[in-house]
MARBANU-76876 format. One record per residue (C-alpha): x, y, z; residue in three letters; residue number from 1. Coordinates in pm, 1 decimal, padded with zeros to 6 digits. Each point is the difference from the previous one (the first is absolute). Layout:
MARBANU-76876
<X->X, Y->Y, Z->Z, code->ALA, pos->NUM> $
...
//
This chain:
MARBANU-76876
<X->-00770.6, Y->00612.9, Z->-00932.4, code->UNK, pos->1> $
<X->00243.9, Y->00278.5, Z->00081.3, code->UNK, pos->2> $
<X->00351.9, Y->-00074.6, Z->00126.7, code->UNK, pos->3> $
<X->00220.9, Y->00272.7, Z->00142.6, code->UNK, pos->4> $
<X->00334.5, Y->00037.4, Z->-00179.0, code->UNK, pos->5> $
<X->00322.2, Y->00091.8, Z->00180.4, code->UNK, pos->6> $
<X->00245.6, Y->00201.5, Z->-00209.8, code->UNK, pos->7> $
<X->00373.5, Y->-00072.2, Z->00009.9, code->UNK, pos->8> $
<X->00286.8, Y->00142.7, Z->-00207.8, code->UNK, pos->9> $
<X->-00071.4, Y->00024.7, Z->-00372.7, code->UNK, pos->10> $
<X->-00367.3, Y->-00083.3, Z->00051.8, code->UNK, pos->11> $
<X->-00199.4, Y->-00074.0, Z->-00313.6, code->UNK, pos->12> $
<X->-00321.6, Y->-00193.2, Z->00001.7, code->UNK, pos->13> $
<X->-00146.8, Y->-00253.0, Z->00042.6, code->UNK, pos->14> $
<X->-00202.1, Y->00061.6, Z->-00313.3, code->UNK, pos->15> $
<X->-00266.5, Y->-00205.0, Z->-00169.6, code->UNK, pos->16> $
<X->00002.4, Y->00045.9, Z->-00379.8, code->UNK, pos->17> $
<X->-00360.5, Y->-00114.7, Z->-00043.4, code->UNK, pos->18> $
<X->-00277.0, Y->00013.4, Z->00258.7, code->UNK, pos->19> $
<X->-00049.5, Y->-00377.7, Z->-00009.9, code->UNK, pos->20> $
<X->00367.3, Y->-00110.0, Z->00014.5, code->UNK, pos->21> $
<X->00052.3, Y->-00241.5, Z->00287.5, code->UNK, pos->22> $
<X->00334.3, Y->00159.2, Z->00087.4, code->UNK, pos->23> $
<X->00143.2, Y->00347.8, Z->00020.3, code->UNK, pos->24> $
<X->00341.1, Y->00066.5, Z->-00151.1, code->UNK, pos->25> $
<X->00285.5, Y->00069.9, Z->00239.7, code->UNK, pos->26> $
<X->00321.0, Y->00166.7, Z->-00110.4, code->UNK, pos->27> $
<X->00370.4, Y->-00025.9, Z->00084.6, code->UNK, pos->28> $
<X->00106.1, Y->00281.9, Z->00233.7, code->UNK, pos->29> $
<X->00365.1, Y->-00027.0, Z->-00110.3, code->UNK, pos->30> $
<X->00220.4, Y->-00148.4, Z->-00270.4, code->UNK, pos->31> $
<X->00088.3, Y->-00361.7, Z->00077.9, code->UNK, pos->32> $
<X->00224.4, Y->-00242.2, Z->-00187.9, code->UNK, pos->33> $
<X->-00112.4, Y->-00361.1, Z->00038.8, code->UNK, pos->34> $
<X->00278.3, Y->-00235.9, Z->-00095.2, code->UNK, pos->35> $
<X->-00072.3, Y->-00327.3, Z->-00181.8, code->UNK, pos->36> $
<X->-00166.9, Y->-00266.2, Z->00216.0, code->UNK, pos->37> $
<X->-00018.4, Y->00240.5, Z->00295.6, code->UNK, pos->38> $
<X->-00283.0, Y->00140.0, Z->00209.0, code->UNK, pos->39> $
<X->-00033.0, Y->00362.7, Z->00107.3, code->UNK, pos->40> $
<X->-00256.1, Y->00182.0, Z->00215.9, code->UNK, pos->41> $
<X->-00083.9, Y->00309.5, Z->-00205.3, code->UNK, pos->42> $
<X->-00137.5, Y->00287.6, Z->00212.8, code->UNK, pos->43> $
<X->-00330.7, Y->00140.9, Z->-00124.2, code->UNK, pos->44> $
<X->-00031.6, Y->00317.1, Z->00209.5, code->UNK, pos->45> $
<X->-00340.9, Y->-00128.7, Z->00118.5, code->UNK, pos->46> $
<X->-00132.9, Y->-00129.2, Z->00329.7, code->UNK, pos->47> $
<X->-00355.7, Y->-00103.4, Z->00083.9, code->UNK, pos->48> $
<X->-00227.9, Y->00006.6, Z->00300.8, code->UNK, pos->49> $
<X->-00194.4, Y->-00316.2, Z->-00073.2, code->UNK, pos->50> $
<X->-00295.7, Y->-00078.3, Z->00224.5, code->UNK, pos->51> $
<X->-00005.6, Y->-00325.5, Z->00196.4, code->UNK, pos->52> $
<X->-00135.3, Y->-00279.6, Z->-00213.8, code->UNK, pos->53> $
<X->00201.6, Y->00100.6, Z->-00308.2, code->UNK, pos->54> $
<X->00349.0, Y->-00042.9, Z->-00136.9, code->UNK, pos->55> $
<X->00164.1, Y->00102.6, Z->-00325.8, code->UNK, pos->56> $
<X->00240.6, Y->-00151.0, Z->-00251.4, code->UNK, pos->57> $
<X->00199.4, Y->00135.0, Z->-00289.6, code->UNK, pos->58> $
<X->-00061.5, Y->-00210.3, Z->-00308.5, code->UNK, pos->59> $
<X->00222.1, Y->-00010.5, Z->-00308.5, code->UNK, pos->60> $
<X->-00050.9, Y->00245.3, Z->-00283.1, code->UNK, pos->61> $
<X->-00051.4, Y->-00201.0, Z->-00317.5, code->UNK, pos->62> $
<X->00254.2, Y->00212.0, Z->-00190.5, code->UNK, pos->63> $
<X->00269.5, Y->-00066.7, Z->00260.7, code->UNK, pos->64> $
<X->-00090.7, Y->-00368.3, Z->00022.1, code->UNK, pos->65> $
<X->00047.6, Y->-00030.4, Z->-00374.8, code->UNK, pos->66> $
<X->00353.6, Y->00138.0, Z->00051.4, code->UNK, pos->67> $
<X->00070.9, Y->-00257.5, Z->00274.6, code->UNK, pos->68> $
<X->-00052.2, Y->00234.1, Z->00297.7, code->UNK, pos->69> $
<X->-00236.3, Y->-00154.1, Z->00255.5, code->UNK, pos->70> $
<X->-00163.4, Y->00137.1, Z->00316.4, code->UNK, pos->71> $
<X->-00010.1, Y->-00223.5, Z->00307.2, code->UNK, pos->72> $
<X->-00362.1, Y->00063.1, Z->00115.4, code->UNK, pos->73> $
<X->00110.5, Y->00007.9, Z->00366.4, code->UNK, pos->74> $
<X->-00291.1, Y->00109.3, Z->00222.7, code->UNK, pos->75> $
<X->-00011.8, Y->00349.8, Z->00148.9, code->UNK, pos->76> $
<X->-00173.9, Y->-00031.4, Z->00337.5, code->UNK, pos->77> $
<X->-00269.8, Y->00238.5, Z->00123.1, code->UNK, pos->78> $
<X->00216.2, Y->00113.4, Z->00293.2, code->UNK, pos->79> $
<X->00305.1, Y->00093.8, Z->-00209.2, code->UNK, pos->80> $
<X->00046.9, Y->00376.8, Z->-00036.7, code->UNK, pos->81> $
<X->00342.3, Y->00016.9, Z->-00166.6, code->UNK, pos->82> $
<X->00093.1, Y->00055.6, Z->-00361.1, code->UNK, pos->83> $
<X->-00114.4, Y->-00276.1, Z->-00233.0, code->UNK, pos->84> $
<X->00263.0, Y->-00158.5, Z->-00223.9, code->UNK, pos->85> $
<X->-00057.7, Y->-00193.2, Z->-00319.4, code->UNK, pos->86> $
<X->00213.0, Y->-00311.9, Z->00038.0, code->UNK, pos->87> $
<X->00121.3, Y->-00063.4, Z->-00353.9, code->UNK, pos->88> $
<X->00198.7, Y->-00295.1, Z->-00132.5, code->UNK, pos->89> $
<X->00203.2, Y->00016.5, Z->-00317.3, code->UNK, pos->90> $
<X->-00027.5, Y->-00347.4, Z->-00156.1, code->UNK, pos->91> $
<X->00214.2, Y->00092.3, Z->-00300.0, code->UNK, pos->92> $
<X->00374.4, Y->-00010.1, Z->-00072.6, code->UNK, pos->93> $
<X->00009.4, Y->00378.0, Z->-00052.8, code->UNK, pos->94> $
<X->-00002.3, Y->00280.5, Z->00261.0, code->UNK, pos->95> $
<X->-00325.6, Y->00196.6, Z->00005.9, code->UNK, pos->96> $
<X->-00011.2, Y->00370.5, Z->00088.9, code->UNK, pos->97> $
<X->-00318.8, Y->00115.4, Z->00169.6, code->UNK, pos->98> $
<X->-00034.2, Y->00375.1, Z->-00044.0, code->UNK, pos->99> $
<X->-00154.8, Y->00229.4, Z->00259.8, code->UNK, pos->100> $
<X->-00363.6, Y->00057.0, Z->-00097.1, code->UNK, pos->101> $
<X->-00025.0, Y->-00331.4, Z->-00191.0, code->UNK, pos->102> $
<X->-00300.2, Y->-00222.3, Z->00070.2, code->UNK, pos->103> $
<X->00122.9, Y->-00295.6, Z->00205.6, code->UNK, pos->104> $
<X->-00317.9, Y->-00181.7, Z->00096.6, code->UNK, pos->105> $
<X->-00372.5, Y->00001.0, Z->00058.5, code->UNK, pos->106> $
<X->-00114.1, Y->00052.2, Z->00356.5, code->UNK, pos->107> $
<X->-00306.3, Y->-00207.7, Z->00086.6, code->UNK, pos->108> $
<X->-00186.5, Y->00028.1, Z->00331.6, code->UNK, pos->109> $
<X->-00185.4, Y->-00315.2, Z->00100.3, code->UNK, pos->110> $
<X->-00213.3, Y->-00126.9, Z->00286.7, code->UNK, pos->111> $
<X->00155.7, Y->-00237.9, Z->00250.3, code->UNK, pos->112> $
<X->-00166.2, Y->-00282.6, Z->00190.4, code->UNK, pos->113> $
<X->00150.5, Y->-00021.7, Z->00348.0, code->UNK, pos->114> $
<X->00043.2, Y->-00369.0, Z->00067.3, code->UNK, pos->115> $
<X->00013.4, Y->-00168.2, Z->00338.8, code->UNK, pos->116> $
<X->00247.4, Y->-00287.5, Z->-00013.5, code->UNK, pos->117> $
<X->-00085.3, Y->-00304.1, Z->00211.0, code->UNK, pos->118> $
<X->00175.8, Y->-00329.6, Z->00045.5, code->UNK, pos->119> $
<X->-00302.1, Y->-00230.5, Z->-00018.5, code->UNK, pos->120> $
<X->-00258.5, Y->00014.5, Z->-00276.2, code->UNK, pos->121> $
<X->-00115.3, Y->-00358.9, Z->00033.7, code->UNK, pos->122> $
<X->00055.3, Y->-00260.3, Z->-00270.7, code->UNK, pos->123> $
<X->00340.5, Y->00013.1, Z->-00167.9, code->UNK, pos->124> $
<X->00020.1, Y->00009.0, Z->-00376.1, code->UNK, pos->125> $
<X->00342.8, Y->-00155.9, Z->-00034.2, code->UNK, pos->126> $
<X->00347.4, Y->00120.6, Z->-00091.5, code->UNK, pos->127> $
<X->00032.6, Y->-00110.4, Z->-00361.5, code->UNK, pos->128> $
<X->00021.5, Y->00289.6, Z->-00242.0, code->UNK, pos->129> $
<X->00093.5, Y->00099.5, Z->-00353.7, code->UNK, pos->130> $
<X->-00220.5, Y->-00226.4, Z->-00207.4, code->UNK, pos->131> $
<X->-00104.9, Y->-00237.7, Z->00279.7, code->UNK, pos->132> $
<X->-00366.9, Y->00028.6, Z->-00096.9, code->UNK, pos->133> $
<X->00082.5, Y->-00180.3, Z->-00325.6, code->UNK, pos->134> $
<X->-00180.7, Y->00235.3, Z->-00235.0, code->UNK, pos->135> $
<X->-00106.4, Y->-00165.7, Z->-00325.0, code->UNK, pos->136> $
//
């Protein structure tokens, strides 16, 4: 599948290191300081023209996750044509400096099932949750 890329300032990537990687690396388009226990939307310099029936997410890089920097995995809708941002959270007590050109996530394109939501599906299951099935 081919997806058209839109280039923004400081464009680099997305790039897949190995042909069978599920995600393609995306890179910070600018230096960003993420303070402890804060969230920051890091610009990537990349936009996508996803076809209908697909969305994309930016997953965590394992190296960043090990340092306590997590990506949010917020969906990027097929109709969105703006610059994609990696939404990163610093879970540590120390500021983290993201440098321009640094890998900040793995971009994964995935199929979407468009669901029709209805109010009546027949027999109700019940409202008990969180362990209500009494697993043994």
